[in-house]
DODREN-963663 format. One record per residue (C-alpha): chain; x, z, y. Coordinates in steps of 0.5 Angstrom, whole numbers. Each point is the difference from the previous one (the first is absolute). Last residue first. Example, Ala and Ser with C-alpha at 12.3 -4.5 7.8 and 13.67 -1.06 7.14 Angstrom:
! residues 2
A; 27; 14; -2 .
A; -2; 2; -7 .
This chain:
! residues 399
A; -93; 449; -76 .
A; 1; -5; -4 .
A; 2; 2; -7 .
A; -6; 1; -2 .
A; -4; -6; 2 .
A; 0; -4; -6 .
A; 2; -7; 2 .
A; -6; -5; 3 .
A; 5; -6; -1 .
A; 2; 1; -6 .
A; 5; -7; -1 .
A; -2; -5; 3 .
A; 1; 3; 7 .
A; -6; -1; 5 .
A; -1; -6; 5 .
A; -5; 2; 5 .
A; -2; -5; 5 .
A; -3; -1; 6 .
A; 3; -7; 1 .
A; 5; 2; 6 .
A; 0; 7; -2 .
A; 3; -2; -7 .
A; 0; 8; -2 .
A; 5; 3; -5 .
A; 0; 2; -8 .
A; 0; 7; -3 .
A; -6; 5; 2 .
A; -1; 7; 0 .
A; 7; 0; 2 .
A; -1; 3; 7 .
A; 3; -5; 3 .
A; -5; -5; -4 .
A; -5; 4; 2 .
A; 2; 0; 7 .
A; 0; -7; 0 .
A; -7; 0; -3 .
A; -4; 4; 4 .
A; 3; -4; 6 .
A; -2; -6; -3 .
A; -6; 2; -1 .
A; -1; 2; 7 .
A; 2; -6; 3 .
A; -5; -3; -4 .
A; -6; 3; 2 .
A; -3; 6; -2 .
A; -7; 3; -2 .
A; 0; 5; -6 .
A; -6; 1; -4 .
A; 3; -1; -6 .
A; -3; -7; 0 .
A; 4; -1; 7 .
A; 6; 3; -4 .
A; 0; -6; -5 .
A; -2; -6; 6 .
A; 7; 4; 3 .
A; 3; -1; -6 .
A; -1; -7; -2 .
A; 1; -1; 7 .
A; 7; 0; -1 .
A; 1; -5; -5 .
A; 3; 1; -7 .
A; 7; -2; -2 .
A; 2; 2; -7 .
A; -7; -1; -4 .
A; -2; 6; -4 .
A; -7; -4; -2 .
A; -3; 0; 6 .
A; -4; 6; -2 .
A; 6; 4; -2 .
A; 4; 0; 7 .
A; -7; 1; 3 .
A; 0; 7; -4 .
A; 7; 1; 2 .
A; -2; 0; 7 .
A; -6; 5; 0 .
A; 5; 5; -3 .
A; 5; -1; 4 .
A; -6; 2; 5 .
A; -1; 6; -3 .
A; 8; 2; 0 .
A; 0; -2; 7 .
A; -5; 5; 2 .
A; 5; 5; -3 .
A; 2; 0; 7 .
A; -6; 4; 3 .
A; 2; 6; -7 .
A; 6; 0; 3 .
A; -3; 1; 8 .
A; -5; 5; -2 .
A; 4; 5; -4 .
A; 1; 6; 5 .
A; -5; 4; -3 .
A; -5; 0; 6 .
A; 1; -7; 1 .
A; -2; -1; -8 .
A; -7; 4; 2 .
A; -2; -4; 6 .
A; 2; -6; -2 .
A; -5; 1; -7 .
A; -5; -5; 3 .
A; 4; -4; 3 .
A; 5; -2; -5 .
A; -6; 0; -5 .
A; -2; -6; 4 .
A; 7; -3; 0 .
A; 1; 0; -8 .
A; -8; -3; -1 .
A; 2; -5; 4 .
A; 6; -2; -3 .
A; -2; 0; -7 .
A; 6; -2; -4 .
A; -3; 3; -6 .
A; 4; 5; -2 .
A; 2; 1; 7 .
A; -7; 1; 2 .
A; -1; 5; -6 .
A; 6; 4; 1 .
A; -3; 0; 8 .
A; -6; 3; -2 .
A; 3; 5; -5 .
A; 3; 3; 5 .
A; -3; 5; 4 .
A; -6; 2; -4 .
A; 5; 0; -5 .
A; 4; 4; 3 .
A; -6; 5; 1 .
A; -1; 0; -8 .
A; 7; 2; -2 .
A; 1; 0; -8 .
A; -5; -6; 1 .
A; 5; -4; 4 .
A; 5; 1; -4 .
A; -2; -1; -6 .
A; -2; -7; 3 .
A; 7; -1; 0 .
A; 3; -1; 8 .
A; 2; -7; 2 .
A; 7; -2; 0 .
A; 0; -7; 6 .
A; 5; 1; 3 .
A; -4; 3; 7 .
A; -4; 5; -5 .
A; 6; 4; -4 .
A; 2; 3; 8 .
A; -7; 1; 1 .
A; -2; 3; -7 .
A; 7; 5; 0 .
A; -3; 3; 8 .
A; -6; 2; -1 .
A; 1; 1; -8 .
A; 5; 6; 2 .
A; -4; 3; 3 .
A; -5; 0; -5 .
A; 4; 2; -5 .
A; 2; 7; 5 .
A; -7; 0; -1 .
A; -1; 1; -7 .
A; 5; 4; -2 .
A; -3; 1; -7 .
A; 2; -7; -2 .
A; 8; 2; 1 .
A; 4; -3; 5 .
A; 7; -4; -4 .
A; -5; -7; 0 .
A; -2; 1; 7 .
A; 7; 2; 3 .
A; 4; -6; -3 .
A; -5; -5; 1 .
A; 1; 3; 7 .
A; 8; -1; 1 .
A; -2; -7; -4 .
A; -4; -2; 5 .
A; 3; 2; 7 .
A; 7; -4; -2 .
A; -3; -7; -1 .
A; -6; 2; 6 .
A; 5; 0; 5 .
A; -5; 1; 6 .
A; 3; 6; 4 .
A; -6; 3; -1 .
A; 1; -1; -8 .
A; 6; 2; 0 .
A; -2; 7; 3 .
A; -4; 0; -5 .
A; 3; 0; -7 .
A; 6; 3; 3 .
A; -6; 6; 2 .
A; -2; -1; -8 .
A; 8; -1; -2 .
A; 1; 7; 1 .
A; -7; 4; -1 .
A; 2; -3; -7 .
A; 6; 2; 0 .
A; 0; 7; 2 .
A; -6; 1; -6 .
A; 4; -4; -5 .
A; 5; 7; 1 .
A; 6; -3; 3 .
A; 6; -4; -5 .
A; -5; -6; 1 .
A; 3; 0; 8 .
A; 8; -1; -1 .
A; 3; 7; 1 .
A; 1; 1; 9 .
A; 6; -1; 3 .
A; -3; -2; 6 .
A; 1; -6; 4 .
A; -6; -3; -3 .
A; -5; 6; 1 .
A; 3; 0; 8 .
A; -2; -6; 0 .
A; -7; 1; -3 .
A; -2; 5; 5 .
A; 3; -4; 6 .
A; -6; -5; -3 .
A; -5; 5; 0 .
A; 1; 0; 7 .
A; -4; -7; 1 .
A; -6; 3; -3 .
A; -2; 4; 4 .
A; -8; 0; 1 .
A; 0; 8; 0 .
A; -3; 1; -6 .
A; 5; -5; -3 .
A; 6; 4; 2 .
A; -4; 6; -3 .
A; 0; -4; -7 .
A; 7; -3; 1 .
A; 2; 7; 1 .
A; -3; 4; -6 .
A; 3; -6; -5 .
A; 6; 1; 3 .
A; -1; 8; -1 .
A; 0; -3; -8 .
A; 5; -5; -1 .
A; 5; 6; 3 .
A; -1; 5; -4 .
A; 5; -2; -4 .
A; 5; 0; 5 .
A; -1; 8; 0 .
A; 6; 0; -6 .
A; 1; 5; -4 .
A; 1; -5; -7 .
A; 3; -4; 6 .
A; 6; 5; 3 .
A; -2; 2; 7 .
A; 0; -5; 6 .
A; -6; -1; 3 .
A; -1; -6; 4 .
A; -6; -2; -3 .
A; -3; 6; 0 .
A; 1; 3; 7 .
A; -1; -7; 2 .
A; -8; 0; -3 .
A; 0; 7; 4 .
A; 2; -2; 6 .
A; -5; -6; 0 .
A; -6; 5; -3 .
A; 1; 4; 7 .
A; 0; -7; 4 .
A; -6; -2; -3 .
A; -3; 7; 1 .
A; 1; -1; 8 .
A; -4; -6; 0 .
A; -5; 2; -4 .
A; -1; 7; 4 .
A; 0; -4; 6 .
A; -8; -2; 1 .
A; -2; 0; 7 .
A; -5; 5; 3 .
A; -8; -2; 0 .
A; -2; 6; -4 .
A; -1; -4; -6 .
A; 5; -5; 1 .
A; 5; 8; 0 .
A; -4; 2; -6 .
A; 2; -7; -4 .
A; 6; 1; 3 .
A; 0; 6; -5 .
A; -3; -2; -6 .
A; 4; -6; -1 .
A; 7; 5; 2 .
A; -3; 4; -6 .
A; 1; -5; -5 .
A; 7; -1; 2 .
A; 2; 6; 1 .
A; -3; 2; -7 .
A; 4; -7; -3 .
A; 6; 3; 4 .
A; -1; 7; -4 .
A; -3; -2; -7 .
A; 7; -4; -1 .
A; 4; 5; 2 .
A; -3; 3; -5 .
A; 1; -5; -5 .
A; 7; 0; 2 .
A; 2; 8; -2 .
A; 4; -1; -6 .
A; 5; -5; 4 .
A; 6; 5; 3 .
A; -1; 4; 6 .
A; 5; 2; 6 .
A; -1; -6; 3 .
A; -7; -1; 0 .
A; 0; 7; 4 .
A; -2; -3; 6 .
A; -4; -6; -3 .
A; -4; 6; -2 .
A; 0; 5; 6 .
A; -3; -7; 3 .
A; -6; -2; -5 .
A; -2; 8; 1 .
A; 0; -2; 6 .
A; -4; -6; 1 .
A; -5; 4; -5 .
A; -1; 5; 5 .
A; -1; -6; 6 .
A; -5; -4; -4 .
A; -5; 6; -1 .
A; 1; 2; 7 .
A; -2; -7; 2 .
A; -5; 0; -6 .
A; -5; 6; 2 .
A; -6; 0; -5 .
A; 2; 8; 0 .
A; 2; -2; -8 .
A; 4; -5; 2 .
A; 3; 6; 5 .
A; 0; 5; -6 .
A; 3; -6; -4 .
A; 5; -1; 5 .
A; 3; 7; 0 .
A; 0; 1; -7 .
A; 5; -6; 1 .
A; 4; 3; 5 .
A; 1; 7; -5 .
A; 2; -4; -5 .
A; 6; -4; 3 .
A; 1; 6; 4 .
A; 2; 4; -6 .
A; 3; -6; -5 .
A; 5; 0; 5 .
A; 2; 6; -2 .
A; -1; 4; -6 .
A; -8; 1; -1 .
A; -3; 8; -1 .
A; 1; 3; 6 .
A; 0; -6; 6 .
A; -6; -2; -3 .
A; -3; 6; 0 .
A; 2; 2; 7 .
A; -2; -6; 2 .
A; -7; 0; -3 .
A; -1; 7; 3 .
A; 2; -2; 8 .
A; -5; -6; -1 .
A; -5; 5; -3 .
A; -3; 0; -7 .
A; -5; -6; -2 .
A; -7; 2; -3 .
A; 0; -4; -6 .
A; -3; -6; 0 .
A; 7; -3; 3 .
A; 5; 1; -7 .
A; -5; -3; -3 .
A; 1; -7; 4 .
A; 6; 1; -1 .
A; -1; 1; -7 .
A; -4; -7; 0 .
A; 4; -4; 3 .
A; 0; -3; 7 .
A; 5; 4; 4 .
A; 5; -2; -7 .
A; 5; 5; 1 .
A; -3; 4; -7 .
A; 1; -7; -4 .
A; 6; -2; 3 .
A; 3; 6; -3 .
A; -3; 0; -7 .
A; 3; -7; 1 .
A; 7; 3; 1 .
A; 0; 5; -5 .
A; 8; 2; 3 .
A; -1; 6; -4 .
A; 2; 4; 6 .
A; -5; -4; 4 .
A; -6; 0; -4 .
A; 0; 8; -2 .
A; 0; 0; 8 .
A; -6; -4; 1 .
A; -4; 3; -5 .
A; 3; 7; 3 .
A; -2; -4; 7 .
A; -7; 0; -2 .
A; -2; 6; -4 .
A; 3; 4; 6 .
A; -6; -5; 4 .
A; -6; 2; -4 .
A; -2; -6; -4 .
């Protein structure tokens, strides 16, 4: 694609406020940018002159730096590409107040590409033995984009507030990459303080992104009761063709459910074979009360779960497997409401777990505290006294 044709198409989109069209042309990794660079590039001064002659301000500068970013990518210089893209974003931010909300998709594209280029630039810097600094700088710039959207005072129908949650998603993805999850709390507080429309009034894609990240943050804070509905919403509203996104959600949703005995369906595990290999043995162990199988699977899959950041949560669901085993003891003893602690020790030994009575008492006390079992312990008599009514209640409410 000739440069003049490229600029002409962008200008047509700007004049007619065709956001999707402009955003498509200004993605640095788009087919349009690739076609542009397949042509013999004009000198930088000529690119600058063409942009100034054929595009209105501030778009002339935004597009100029976009083209320079594309040229830097062609030259495999991602630090330079990041610097040019940062300049495009900075100009857009500077002129933001003078614009209505028609180019929000373009704003998303510029910020999203800034993040991608920062990641690539930092990889190159590390390979060259230099300190990676671009992603941190990128986070500060996207934070400014978030503030501009959240605090916009235009009338609601032309407000940039409608871009807030999409930019939050880009920002949170950046914070997650930096392993700076704690910074997300500041953004969530700012979102809460902003006079935004209700989340359900935003596009579904924005809702899903926001619910996913709030779910994961609640998961990291071990607030599984709050995490599960957010992650469930994100999963249910992510179309099946977005397989990788659905799998990513399940990496947190399945452990959040396991901890209170809610097991993934066979259909879910069939849809995601990689998750089936990870969780099917654990599901079987929980269903059957096979504590030894649970422990062995945790050892086998431990490194993968640690990498996902879910190991400790999955480990906590061991208590559900132990509860299944203890319920079997209760059933075998004709549902007696008084059971010797030694019976549970014997059951654990039969399942391949060697413990003494003190450890069993500790397990039982913990289960009573969590609501897995209703009753109390008589330490003096080494007896578990179970409630006459529903001594092993459903776990859905015991999170």
